[in-house]
N, C-alpha and C positions, 0 to 999 in steps of 0.2 A: 492556629494557622494550619492550612491543609498540607499534607505531605505531598510533595511534587517530585520526589525521587525515590528509588529503591533503598531500603535500609538493610536489606539482608544480602549476604554475600552471594556472588554468582554460583559458587559451589553448592551452597545450600539450596538456592532456587532451582538449580538443575536437578538435584536429588529429589526435591519436592515434585517437580514435573514428571520425572521419570517414574516416580513411585505412585503417581496419581492415575487412577483408573478412568478418569473423566475423559470421553471421547472429545477430541479437539479437531477443528477444521483450520487448515492453513489458507490464508487469503493474501493476495497482493492487489494493490490498486494504486493509481496516481491520478492527479488532476492538476492542470495548470489553471490557476484562477488567483485573482488579487486578494491577498491576505494583508489587511492594513496593519495589524499588530500581531506579528507571528508569535511573539513571546506569549501574549495573552491567549492566543488561540492554542498554543502549545499547552499551557498550564490547564486550561479548561478541558481540552482534548485528553490529556494524560489522566486527569482526575476521573473523568467519565468512563474511559476505556479500562482503568484499573478497576473500577467497581463491577465491570462485566467480566473480569477475568482475562482480559486481553494480554497477550505477551508478543513481543517482536520489536521491530526496528522501524521507526517512522521519522521521516525528515519533513520539517515544516519550514518554508521560506515564504518571502513576500510574493513569489511566483506561484505557490501552490503547495501540494503535499504529495509524498511518496511513501508507501508503506508496504511492508511485508510482515504479516502477523499470524498469530494463531489465536483462536478463540474456542471456548467451550461450545461445542457443537449445539447445545441447548440455547445458547445465547446469540446464535447467529442471526435469527430474525430480529431479535432486539437491537443488535448492533446494526443491521441493515436499515431499520427504521430510524435509528439515531443518526446514522451518516446521512441518510436521505433527507432528514429534517433540516440539515445545513443547506441552504438553497444551492450554492454552487456545486454541491455533491449529489443533489438529487438525480437519481437515474444513473449514477456512476456505475460503470461495469466492474464487478468484483470477480477477480480471477481465482477460482478455487482450484487448489492443488489436487492432483490425482495421484493415486498410489502413495499416499502419505499418511503417517499415523498422527500428525498434528503436533507432535513433540518436537517442533523444529526450532523453538525458541524457548528461553528459560527466564527471561527478563523483560519488562516493558521499558523500552528506551525511546523516548521522544525527543528529538534534538532539533533545535533551530539552527539552520544553515543558511548560507548565502544563496544557495541553489539546491533544488531537490535531485538533480541529476549532475554529476561531475561530467558535463559535456564539453568543457573547454571554449565555449562560445562566450566571448565578452563583448559582443556588439550591442550596445544599447538600443539600437533599433530593431534587433531581432525580437520578434513577438511570438512566444510559444503558444499563445491563445489562437493564433492564425493557423488553423490546422485543417487537415482534410477530413473526409467523411469516413466513419466506421463501416466496414463491409464484413459480413459474415463469410463463412467458409465457402458456401455455394457462390455468392457474388464474387469473391476473390477468384475462385476457379474460373469463372466466365471471364472476368477481366484478363486473366493470364492467357486466355485463348486468343485475345486480340493482338495481332502482331505489332501494333502501335503502342502497346503497354510495356513499360519498363519497370521491372521489380528489382528493388535493391533490398537485399536480406541484411538487416542489421542486428540479427540475433548473435549472441556470443556462442562459443562452442557448446556449452551446456544446454542453452535454449534450443540450439539446432538439433542436438541429440535427442532431446525429449519432444521435439516437434512443436 
């Protein structure tokens, strides 16, 4: 039977990562999409990511996926190809951390949750797939010049500080 959880203590895992000279890249991503069987998705995802040396925290729910991970930099393209081969994740924007040594996680933790974000919204009619359009920085700046545009900054303190 496949191993679907970590069997080494967090202390040992942390020590191993800190002593490993392998360059790592920290990535975050999320996507709202329908997952019919979150537990099955989680198990397959865990096994595949473990083989690539991925570490981090990933939440899987019927509504989608939310992840903050680090990966050996040499496996970044392999990971991207793997992710994009999952139809709803094809073309997903991966947010790469800047000014980071990639040693931000010491264990791979993939959990099935009721929701991928603790937003407190319990309205069954609320559809997270009904979303706006992604705009780049130049488009965003142009939109903010329009006096009819309203911007609501939803970043937390840390996100605001790092820009």
